[in-house]
Every structure is written in structure tokens, then in C-alpha cells.
C-alpha positions, 0 to 999 in steps of 0.5 A: 305327112304334114311337111310331105303333103304340103311339099309334095302337092307343090312339087306334083303341081310343077311337076305336071306343069313340067311334063304337060310342057314336055308333052306340048314339046314330045307329042307336037312340037317335036314331031311337027318341027324336026324330021324323024331322024333328028328327033331320035338323035336328041332323043338318042344323045340324052338317054346316053347321058342319063345311062352315064351320069350316076356313074360320074355323079360318084353316087354323091347326090344319094350319099348326100341325103343319107349321111348330111343329117348325121352331122351336127358339126358344121365343119363336118358338114363342111368336109362332108360337102367338099368331098361330095363335090371334088369325087364327082370332079375326079370322075369327071376327069378321068372319063374326060381322059379316057374319052380323048384317048378313045375318041376315033373308036367311039366315033367308029362305032356309030360309022356302019349305022345311024351315023348322024350320031358321030358329030355330036357324041362329044356333047354327050360328055358335057350332058352328063357332067351338068346332070351329075353336078345338078343332082348333087346340088339340088339333093343339097338343098333337099336335105335342108327340105327345100324341095319346091325350087330346085324341083322348079328348075328340074322339072320346068327350066329345061322344058321351057328352054327346049321349046323356045329353042323349037320354036326358033328351029321352026322360024329358021332363026337357027340350025338343027346343028345350033339347036343342038348346042344351044340345048347342052348350054341350057343344061349347062345354065340349070346347073349354075342355078341349081349351084348359087341356090344350095350355096345360098341355103349353107354358108359352105367353105371349101375344106381338103380335109375328110370327114370323121367317118369317111371310110363308111361315105366311100363304101356306101358312095361306091355301092350306091353309084352302082345301084343307082347306076343301074336303076337308071340303066333300067329306065334308059337301057331300052332306047339306046339298044333300040338305036343298035338294032333299028334306024334311029327314027324309032327312038323317038318312035318308042320315047313318044310312046314310052313318054306318054306313059311316064306321065303315071311316075310324077306324083312319085317324082313329087313326093320323093323330092321330100319323102327321100330326105325325110326317110333317111332322117326317120332311119339316122333315128331310130323311127321305124314307127312313123317309117312304117307309117310314111311306107303305107302312106306313102304306097296308098297315096301314090297308088290312087293317084298314079291309078287316075293318071294311069286310067286317063292315059290308057283311055285316050291315047288313041284320040291323042295319037289323032293329033300327031302326024301319021309318021308317029304311029302308036305302039299300044303295048308300049303305053301298057306295059310301060304305065304297068311298070310305072303303075308298079314304081309307084306302088312302092311308095318310098321303098327305094328310100328305105332301101337306099338309106338303110344298112341293107342297100348292099343288097339292093346293088347284087340284085340291080346288077342282075336285073341290069344283066336281065334287061341287057338280055331281054332287050338282045332277044325281044328287039330283033323279033318284036321291033320297038314294042320288044323294048317295052316288054324287056323293060316291063319284065325287068323292072317287074322283077326288081321291083318285086325282090325290092317290097320282098327285102323291106318286108323280111329286113324291116317286117314292114309291106306297104299294103292295106286293104285299100291298097286292094280296092284302089286296084279293083276301082282302076281295073273297073274304070279302065275297061268301062272307059277304053272301049267307049268314045265321044263322036267328036274332035279328039280334043273335045273327044279328050276332055269330055271323057277326061272331066268324067273319069276324072269326077268319078274316079275323084268321088269313089275314092272320096266316098269310100275314103281310101286316103284321108290325106286325100280327102283333105286335099280334096275337101280343101280344093272343093271346098267341102266341109 
């Protein structure tokens, strides 16, 4: 766990900075510098792009991580990496051709409501290409166990660029239209930087010959493409379906509440940058004992850390919304349901990487398709009845079922589960702190209130974790930070 802890700490700090900047953008700059409908437009364009890019990437980013460590010959590595670059390009050209033929029909799709989307539909295609190839080159760096630089580009670059662009809009240096085009340019520039870094890590020479195990690579790519698309769909389907049933500004309102809750996923995103390739390596080498240890440790560490973030969010969210313009109302059930969903994701540890890098990834495909259909049906039913909160209900229901089934598969096939007695102690600790601080506030300015309450919660929670020795890894970090012992 040394490499995992080292790079996970660095990635956590980077991801925290990224979410911090993203929080400023989402909660304050967007809400004050853009009108509701334009905020909703940007949120919609990005959500639509996130739904499509796994299809264009053709699962290449996951396929690189699964197969790269199995090649020992440089020639085979170059053949494999060349294939991973060419496949998405073919898909991009195919989708582009279909899009050009059906472009008018796509525009007509937005002709009745939310016509504001029409002039910018083409930007989704450019964003999809930029997102697809960025993830491919990021995976390229992960297999070299060099995830920190890529994480900086992933988490900070776009958010800082977005912050600068929002300030330029506020001072009327650029128009809204120029802002959207410039935002697309930021994503393209991010791709170029990541590509140059990846090429620097590996002396790459393009090859038009197929690797020896190309049949296995193709089969995995196709199945992981569908499985990855399902996972992304479960995340972004809610926002795109809100646009179909409600005015587009509701995408922004939902997006704010969902973003606040999504901060809980920070530890998981940081740790997975390094645990994913390590899991693939352990499975390729049949190191199942070490894999079981990694499974339990990653689950407990992520659950304990994300539990603190969950408590801080839920206990401070009312004061946070006092700082946001009144037209952006708090949907507390959205924050709670999405928050629990993200907390459950953290509890799974490296479950996803175990499944996607094992021979059982086909099961995830079949289950994932079922969950995607369930999510679509739940959104179809819940949004018209419960409005914005209905989207959160649908996401919660689908993801909860999906995660339970993934836990069951790993337990059945590998005889492993991520839970221990300390998991349940951590769960009780989270519940006690939520009920202990949710209904209690200082009677001060909201910022002061959030600050003081967060300090009390943070010190109390960390102290209990340390005294109970919930996690040896977390205790080691606490000792280093506070210079104990």
C-alpha cells in the first residue's frame, strides 16, 4: 500500500483543490456571472458530452490498463497502443458522418423547448473527442504508475480555465457565445497537453500491425465500452432527462445540489488513479491474497475519509445556500440521496477495477444494461411527479441496486468482501456525527458558522478515528501531519 498511499495522498490534495475551485465556479461564479438558462446550457452540454464520450473511446482507456502490463515485448506494446489510438478515431469519424447526415433532425429535437441549445449542438461532438482521447492518454500514464501529473491536468486545468473565462464574461471582455467556444478550446488544449506527456513516458512508434492477442483485446474493448457507457449513463442521465421535462435552468439547480454531494467522491477518484492499474497487475500475476488485502483496505480507507466529507456537507449545506442567490434553491433530498450514493461508491473500494480487469467483466455488462434501463424508467416516472428531486430518487435507486450486485459478484466469484467490524464502527460514527451536528448551528454569519462547525466536526471525527484505530493507513497519515509519536 506504500505506492497507493503516497500517490493517493497527492491525488487527494490535487482533487480537493480541483473540487474547491469547481465549487467556487459552480456555487458562486456561475450563479452570479451567468443567467440561469445559460448556466443550465453549459451544464447540459457537458453532461451530454459525458454520456457520449465512452462510446467514442471504445473502452480504450480501460483496455490499456487491463492489457498493457501483460506485454513484455516493446513491439507488442507499440502495436497495442497504436490500436488503442486508431479505434476511437474510426468511431469518431463514423459518429461524425452520422451526425452530419442527421444534423437537422438533431436540431429539430430541441425545436420545441430549450431552443437555446440549438446553436451549440456541434460543440458536443468536439467535447466528446477531447474527453475520449484525454482519458486514453491519461490511462497511458496510469499504467506507468505516473498518475499525479495527469490528475493535475484532469482536476485543475479545466476548472482554472473556466474560472478565468467566467471572470472575462463578468467584465464583458468576452460574450456568452465566445465563452462557450473558449470552454471547448480549453478541453482541446487539455487533451494536447496530456498527449504530449503520455508520449514522453513511452518511446512510442506507431504500428499498423495488430498485437498477438488482438481478438481478446477487441472482445474486451467492446464489452468494456458498453459497461463503461452504462456507468457514465448512471451518472449523467438525470441531468439530460431533466432538460426534456423541465425548463433548462432546472439543470443548473439540480447540478448545484448534485455537485455539492459529488464532493464525497474525491477520495475515491484520487485513490483509483493508482489502485486501478495495481489491481490489473495483481490479477494478471494471480496475486489474490494481496488483492484481497487491497480490497479491504481501499474500502475502509475510502469509507472513513468520505464519511467525514459526507458529514461536513450535510451539516453545512443550509448555511452554504445562504451565500448563493435566492433563485437557486436548496433541494435537500437531492443532496442527501446523491450523497449516500457517492458514499456507497466509496464503500466499494476497488471493486470496479477488480471486476473490469477480471474474466467476469461480461457480467457487469449485462447487469449494467439492466441498471441503465432501470435508471431511464425511474427518471421517466419520478421527474414528472417529483420534479428535480425525482432525478435524484431515480439515480439513487439505480446506483444502489447496481452496487449491491457488484458486491455480490466479487463475493461469489472471488470469495472476497470489503467489510470488517471496523466498517460497521465507521458507519455508526458517521450516523452519530450527522445527527449530532445537523440540527445545531452557531448564530453567526454563514461563513463563520460553516468554518467553526467544520473545525469542530473535523477535529472530533479525526480524533475518534485515531483513538479507535479504525485504519492503520489513516493513523499513519495523522501521525505525520500532527507529528505524533
